[in-house]
C-alpha positions in Angstrom: -37.4 -29.7 72.5 -36.5 -28.2 69.3 -37.5 -29.8 66.0 -35.7 -31.3 63.8 -36.2 -29.7 60.4 -35.8 -33.1 57.8 -37.2 -35.1 60.5 -40.8 -35.8 59.0 -41.8 -37.7 62.4 -40.4 -36.1 65.0 -42.6 -32.9 63.1 -45.4 -34.5 63.1 -45.7 -36.4 66.6 -44.2 -32.4 67.5 -46.8 -31.1 65.6 -50.3 -33.1 66.9 -49.2 -32.9 70.8 -48.8 -29.1 70.4 -52.4 -29.4 68.5 -53.6 -31.5 71.4 -52.1 -29.1 73.9 -53.7 -26.2 72.7 -57.4 -28.3 72.3 -57.1 -29.5 76.5 -56.2 -25.7 77.4 -59.3 -24.2 75.3 -62.0 -26.2 76.1 -61.6 -25.4 79.9 -62.9 -22.2 79.2 -65.3 -22.3 76.5 -68.2 -25.0 76.1 -68.2 -25.6 72.5 -71.0 -27.1 70.2 -69.2 -30.5 69.9 -65.9 -31.6 69.1 -65.3 -30.5 65.9 -65.7 -26.4 66.4 -63.3 -27.3 69.0 -60.7 -28.7 66.2 -61.5 -25.9 64.0 -60.7 -23.1 66.9 -57.7 -24.9 67.8 -56.9 -25.6 63.2 -57.4 -21.7 63.2 -54.9 -20.8 66.3 -51.9 -22.7 64.5 -52.4 -21.3 61.0 -52.3 -17.8 62.0 -48.9 -19.1 62.6 -47.8 -19.6 58.5 -50.4 -16.8 56.9 -47.3 -16.2 54.5 -47.9 -20.1 53.5 -51.3 -19.5 52.6 -53.2 -18.7 49.3 -56.3 -17.7 51.2 -57.9 -17.7 55.1 -60.6 -18.5 56.7 -62.6 -15.9 58.8 -63.6 -17.5 62.7 -66.8 -16.3 63.4 -68.3 -17.2 67.1 -71.9 -16.4 66.3 -75.0 -16.6 68.6 -78.9 -15.6 68.7 -78.6 -14.4 72.3 -75.7 -12.5 74.4 -73.7 -14.1 76.8 -73.1 -17.5 74.9 -69.0 -17.4 75.2 -68.5 -15.9 71.5 -66.1 -13.4 73.4 -64.8 -15.3 75.8 -63.6 -17.3 72.6 -61.4 -14.5 71.1 -60.7 -13.9 74.6 -58.0 -17.0 75.0 -57.1 -17.2 71.5 -55.4 -14.0 72.4 -52.2 -15.3 74.1 -51.9 -18.2 71.1 -51.9 -16.1 68.3 -48.9 -13.7 67.0 -49.7 -10.0 67.6 -53.1 -10.1 68.8 -55.1 -6.8 68.4 -58.8 -7.2 70.3 -60.6 -4.6 68.3 -63.8 -3.4 69.1 -65.3 -0.1 67.3 -62.0 0.7 65.7 -61.6 2.4 63.0 -60.6 1.4 59.7 -57.7 3.2 59.0 -56.1 1.7 62.8 -57.1 -1.9 60.7 -55.0 -1.4 57.8 -52.3 0.9 59.5 -51.9 -2.0 61.4 -52.1 -5.0 59.0 -49.2 -2.9 56.4 -47.0 -2.9 59.8 -43.6 -4.2 59.2 -43.1 -5.8 62.4 -45.9 -8.8 60.8 -49.0 -9.6 60.0 -51.6 -9.5 62.5 -54.0 -11.2 64.3 -57.3 -9.2 64.8 -59.9 -10.0 67.1 -63.2 -8.2 66.0 -65.8 -8.6 69.1 -69.6 -7.4 68.6 -69.4 -7.2 65.0 -73.0 -6.9 64.6 -72.1 -3.6 65.1 -70.2 -3.4 61.8 -73.2 -5.5 59.5 -76.1 -5.1 61.4 -78.6 -3.0 60.4 -78.2 -0.2 61.7 -74.5 0.3 61.0 -73.7 3.3 58.6 -69.9 4.2 57.6 -68.3 0.9 57.8 -67.8 0.1 55.0 -64.1 0.1 54.4 -64.1 -2.3 57.8 -66.7 -4.7 55.4 -64.7 -4.4 52.4 -61.3 -5.2 54.8 -62.5 -8.1 55.8 -64.1 -9.3 52.3 -61.0 -9.1 50.3 -58.4 -9.5 53.1 -58.8 -13.6 53.3 -56.6 -13.8 49.9 -53.2 -12.9 49.9 -52.0 -9.7 48.4 -55.8 -8.2 48.9 -55.4 -4.3 48.8 -56.8 -1.4 49.9 -56.3 1.5 47.6 -56.1 5.0 49.0 -55.1 8.4 47.7 -52.7 10.3 50.2 -51.8 13.6 50.5 -47.7 14.6 51.0 -46.9 17.8 50.6 -49.0 19.5 47.6 -49.3 16.2 45.6 -52.0 13.1 46.0 -50.3 10.1 46.0 -51.9 6.7 45.4 -50.9 3.9 48.4 -51.9 0.4 48.6 -52.5 -1.1 51.9 -52.4 -4.7 52.4 -55.5 -6.2 53.4 -54.7 -10.3 54.0 -54.3 -10.8 57.7 -56.6 -13.7 60.1 -59.2 -12.5 61.3 -61.7 -13.9 64.1 -65.5 -12.8 64.4 -68.1 -12.6 67.5 -71.5 -10.9 67.0 -75.1 -11.0 67.8 -76.9 -13.0 65.1 -75.7 -13.3 61.3 -73.3 -11.8 59.3 -73.4 -11.2 55.1 -73.5 -14.5 53.1 -70.2 -12.4 52.0 -68.5 -13.1 55.3 -70.5 -16.6 55.4 -69.5 -17.8 53.2 -65.6 -17.2 54.0 -65.7 -18.1 57.3 -65.8 -21.5 59.4 -69.2 -20.8 61.2 -69.2 -21.7 65.3 -72.7 -21.5 66.0 -72.2 -20.5 69.8 -74.8 -21.5 72.6 -75.9 -20.3 76.3 -73.9 -22.7 79.1 -76.2 -25.2 80.7 -76.2 -25.4 84.3 -74.0 -29.4 83.4 -71.4 -27.6 81.8 -68.6 -26.5 83.8 -65.6 -24.2 82.3 -62.9 -23.0 84.5 -62.7 -19.6 85.0 -61.5 -17.2 83.0 -58.6 -15.5 84.4 -55.0 -14.0 81.8 -53.2 -13.6 85.9 -53.7 -17.2 86.4 -53.4 -18.9 83.6 -51.2 -16.2 81.6 -47.9 -18.4 82.1 -48.7 -21.7 80.5 -51.1 -19.7 77.4 -47.2 -17.9 77.5 -45.6 -21.3 77.1 -47.9 -22.3 74.2 -47.3 -19.1 72.4 -43.6 -19.9 72.6 -44.1 -23.7 71.0 -46.1 -22.3 68.9 -43.1 -19.7 67.5 -40.6 -22.2 67.6 -43.2 -24.8 66.2 -44.1 -22.7 63.1 -40.4 -22.3 61.8 -40.1 -26.5 61.4 -43.6 -26.1 59.6 -42.5 -23.1 57.5 -40.1 -25.7 56.1 -42.2 -28.5 55.5 -44.7 -26.4 53.8 -42.9 -25.3 50.4 -43.6 -26.6 47.0 -47.2 -28.2 46.2 -48.8 -29.0 49.3 -52.2 -28.7 48.5 -54.5 -30.9 51.1 -56.5 -34.0 50.0 -60.1 -32.1 50.1 -63.6 -34.8 51.6 -65.7 -35.2 48.7 -68.0 -32.4 48.8 -65.6 -29.9 50.4 -64.9 -27.7 47.0 -65.0 -24.3 45.4 -65.1 -21.1 47.9 -65.6 -24.2 50.9 -61.8 -25.8 49.2 -60.7 -22.1 50.3 -61.9 -21.7 53.7 -60.5 -25.5 54.6 -57.4 -25.5 52.9 -54.9 -24.2 55.4 -56.8 -26.1 58.3 -56.4 -29.4 56.5 -52.7 -28.9 55.7 -52.0 -27.9 59.2 -53.5 -31.4 60.4 -51.9 -33.3 57.9 -48.6 -31.8 59.5 -49.7 -33.5 62.9 -49.9 -37.0 61.8 -52.6 -40.0 60.3 -55.0 -38.6 63.8 -55.5 -35.3 63.2 -55.8 -35.4 59.3 -58.4 -38.2 59.4 -60.9 -35.9 62.1 -59.8 -32.7 60.3 -61.4 -34.3 57.3 -64.3 -35.3 59.2 -64.9 -32.2 61.1 -64.7 -30.6 57.4 -67.2 -32.4 56.3 -69.6 -32.2 59.4 -69.4 -28.2 59.4 -69.2 -27.7 55.8 -73.0 -29.0 55.6 -74.1 -27.4 58.1 -73.3 -24.6 56.6 -75.1 -25.2 53.7 -78.0 -25.5 55.8 -79.1 -22.4 56.7 -81.5 -20.1 55.5 -81.0 -19.8 51.7 -81.9 -15.5 50.1 -85.2 -15.1 49.0 -84.1 -15.9 45.1 -83.5 -19.5 46.0 -86.2 -19.4 48.2 -88.5 -18.1 45.2 -86.2 -21.0 42.8 -86.7 -23.8 44.8 -90.7 -22.7 45.6 -91.4 -22.6 41.9 -89.8 -26.3 41.7 -92.5 -27.5 44.1 -95.0 -25.5 42.4 -93.8 -27.6 38.6 -93.4 -30.8 40.1 -97.7 -30.8 42.5 -98.7 -29.3 38.8 -100.0 -31.9 35.9 -98.5 -29.2 33.1 -94.6 -28.2 32.4 -96.3 -24.5 31.3 -97.7 -22.2 33.6 -99.5 -19.2 33.1 -98.3 -16.6 35.5 -101.4 -15.6 37.3 -101.8 -19.3 38.2 -97.9 -19.5 39.1 -98.7 -16.6 41.6 -101.5 -17.8 43.4 -99.7 -21.4 43.3 -95.9 -19.3 45.6 -98.4 -17.3 47.9 -100.4 -20.4 48.9 -96.9 -22.6 49.6 -96.8 -23.3 52.9 -94.7 -21.5 55.1 -93.6 -18.6 52.3 -93.1 -15.5 52.4 -95.1 -14.5 49.1 -97.8 -14.1 50.5 -96.7 -10.9 52.2 -93.8 -10.1 50.1 -94.7 -6.6 49.0 -94.8 -4.6 52.0 -97.7 -6.8 53.4 -98.9 -7.4 49.9 -98.6 -10.5 47.7 -96.3 -11.6 45.5 -97.0 -10.3 41.8 -95.9 -10.2 38.0 -93.6 -7.6 38.0 -92.3 -8.5 41.6 -91.5 -11.9 40.0 -90.4 -11.4 36.7 -88.0 -8.7 39.0 -86.7 -11.7 41.4 -86.2 -13.9 38.2 -84.6 -11.0 35.7 -81.3 -11.8 38.3 -81.6 -16.2 37.1 -82.3 -15.0 33.2 -85.8 -16.0 33.4 -88.4 -13.7 32.2 -92.3 -14.5 31.3 -92.4 -16.2 27.6 -95.4 -16.6 24.9 -97.0 -20.3 26.1 -98.6 -22.5 24.1 -100.1 -25.2 26.2 -103.1 -28.2 24.8 -104.5 -25.9 21.7 -103.9 -22.3 23.7 -101.3 -19.6 24.4 -100.8 -17.5 27.3 -97.8 -15.7 28.9 -96.3 -17.3 31.4 -93.3 -20.3 32.3 -92.3 -23.3 31.6 -90.4 -26.3 33.5 -87.4 -26.1 30.8 -86.7 -22.2 31.8 -85.8 -23.2 35.5 -84.0 -27.0 34.3 -80.7 -25.0 34.5 -80.5 -22.5 37.5 -82.7 -25.4 39.7 -79.3 -27.0 39.2 -77.1 -24.6 39.7 -79.1 -23.1 42.9 -80.9 -25.7 44.6 -80.0 -28.8 43.9 -76.8 -28.7 46.9 -79.2 -27.8 49.1 -78.8 -29.6 52.3 -82.1 -31.9 52.6 -83.4 -30.2 49.1 -86.2 -31.3 47.2 -88.3 -28.4 46.3 -87.8 -27.3 50.4 -85.3 -23.9 51.2 -85.8 -25.2 54.7 -84.8 -28.7 53.6 -87.8 -29.9 55.2 -88.2 -32.9 52.9 -91.1 -35.5 52.6 -90.1 -38.4 53.7 -90.0 -41.5 50.8 -90.7 -43.9 53.7 -94.5 -45.0 53.9 -96.4 -42.8 56.6 -96.4 -45.5 58.8 -92.9 -46.2 58.7 -90.0 -43.8 61.2 -86.9 -42.8 59.4 -83.9 -44.4 60.4 -82.4 -41.8 59.5 -81.4 -38.8 63.0 -80.1 -35.5 61.5 -77.1 -34.1 62.5 -77.4 -31.3 65.1 -75.1 -30.6 67.8 -76.2 -32.8 70.1 -76.2 -35.9 67.5 -73.4 -34.7 66.0 -71.8 -35.0 69.2 -73.5 -38.4 70.5 -71.6 -39.5 67.1 -68.4 -38.2 67.5 -66.2 -42.0 68.1 -67.6 -42.5 64.5 -66.6 -39.6 63.0 -63.3 -39.4 64.5 -62.5 -43.1 62.6 -64.4 -42.0 59.5 -62.3 -42.6 56.9 -60.8 -39.9 54.2 -62.4 -39.3 50.8 -61.2 -42.6 48.5 -59.1 -40.8 45.9 -59.1 -43.8 43.2 -63.2 -44.2 43.8 -63.8 -43.2 40.1 -61.0 -46.3 38.8 -62.4 -48.8 40.5 -65.7 -49.5 39.1 -67.5 -49.0 42.5 -71.2 -48.2 42.0 -71.4 -44.1 42.8 -72.8 -42.5 45.5 -77.0 -43.3 45.7 -77.7 -40.2 47.1 -75.8 -37.2 44.9 -74.0 -39.4 42.6 -70.3 -38.5 44.2 -67.8 -40.9 44.1 -67.9 -43.8 46.7 -66.7 -43.6 49.6 -64.9 -46.1 52.9 -67.4 -46.0 55.1 -70.6 -46.7 54.3 -71.0 -48.9 51.0 -73.6 -47.3 48.8 -73.1 -43.1 49.8 -69.8 -40.9 49.8 -68.3 -40.2 52.7 -70.1 -36.2 53.0 -73.2 -38.3 52.7 -72.4 -40.7 55.0 -71.4 -38.2 57.5 -74.5 -35.5 56.8 -77.4 -38.8 57.6 -75.8 -41.4 60.0 -77.9 -44.2 61.4 -79.2 -43.5 64.8 -78.2 -47.4 65.3 -75.0 -48.8 66.8 -72.9 -51.3 65.7 -73.7 -55.5 67.1 -69.8 -56.0 67.7 -68.1 -52.6 69.3 -71.0 -50.0 69.5 -70.0 -47.2 67.3 -71.3 -46.3 64.7 -72.5 -49.0 62.5 -73.3 -49.6 58.2 -76.5 -51.1 56.7 -75.9 -54.8 58.4 -75.4 -53.6 61.7 -71.8 -53.9 62.0 -69.5 -50.5 61.9 -66.5 -49.8 59.0 -64.1 -51.8 61.0 -65.7 -54.6 62.3 -67.1 -54.9 58.9 -63.7 -55.2 57.4 -62.1 -57.3 59.7 -65.2 -60.3 59.2 -63.9 -59.3 55.2 -60.6 -60.2 56.0 
């Protein structure tokens, strides 16, 4: 059935049905950590058909600590569904650039074993790295010199295209911050999937491919003008760049997919911020911890170094090739943030060192936004509860997210009128309040939902023991 260009409701129904069918198809062959990674994969596949509509495109990165975790299978399953797929392994940069500039249309690059490009022993792949880095934004090009007869001319090759990656361990921060990161795991014995044989399921995949092709024509007509999708609270800056296209696709599918996609965005953005920070941010976190435990707001350089070396689970005891951090290496690390030792005056003494005031601005910019932050880069915050009380909050892990999927499915999107409503701000982060928890924004609610269940319906509750739906029913 063809799409009706001017019938928004028909497009909603068709898009919703198409995304549902793609989700059912990929879930038969791939075991995802949770419903959120699966949903992000589906939206990425659909967004690849509308590359001319976006200002930027995310990379989707299937990563795992061990081989045999389903990363390559995820690329194989999406290959027959995306437009003009290029399954790349050990590919030259010239080949990729020519593929991207093909007049037939933009390819979807599926790059397996990407750790061979970004690993510590990788050499000579700077052009491919640059393409993956810069090609997330429309208009990005790679400049080249070409010989034409006896002349050398310059040419610009486009780099913008959809890219899916699969590999071991992590990628550089510049790639991770532009990516939907899917942390794949080895399949458990009780997790059963259908064997992937393209000759068996090829006809089914071809039908989905044809439906996506047809759908893209109608969707492109709908994505004209200013169609910037509403972002959940806490998804901003580069995270908003990553999620813009996917949320726009979800909005085409109606309320169910639109709401669910925003919950997925908040959940995956939260997870992405839990990764190990850079060594510089780690140092800033530990310095804040030292000042928080000190009676003075000014410390001698040697005092600060001794305190850092004694921070548990810190790298400073062996920072210099097995030797402890010293004043020179400390100064080198802090210089990147515009901080240097100065003459300090405290209790009548004058000495070289650092003051708390020197770090206030950089802590606000680099430390305070870390998930689980209390000056601890690993997110191991000290509990505010008495030692004999057990925290009622369950950390967001793959297991708890899967168990809490029902609550997350009905979680509300950002309440855009929060600032005008006069309601109190989020007690944890100071953002505008959400519509799920009376004292938290939607972002903090998804991070730290209760481990109990609603006494009325079994959904995840608010503080008073009822879920958001039952609270509204009682209030009415």
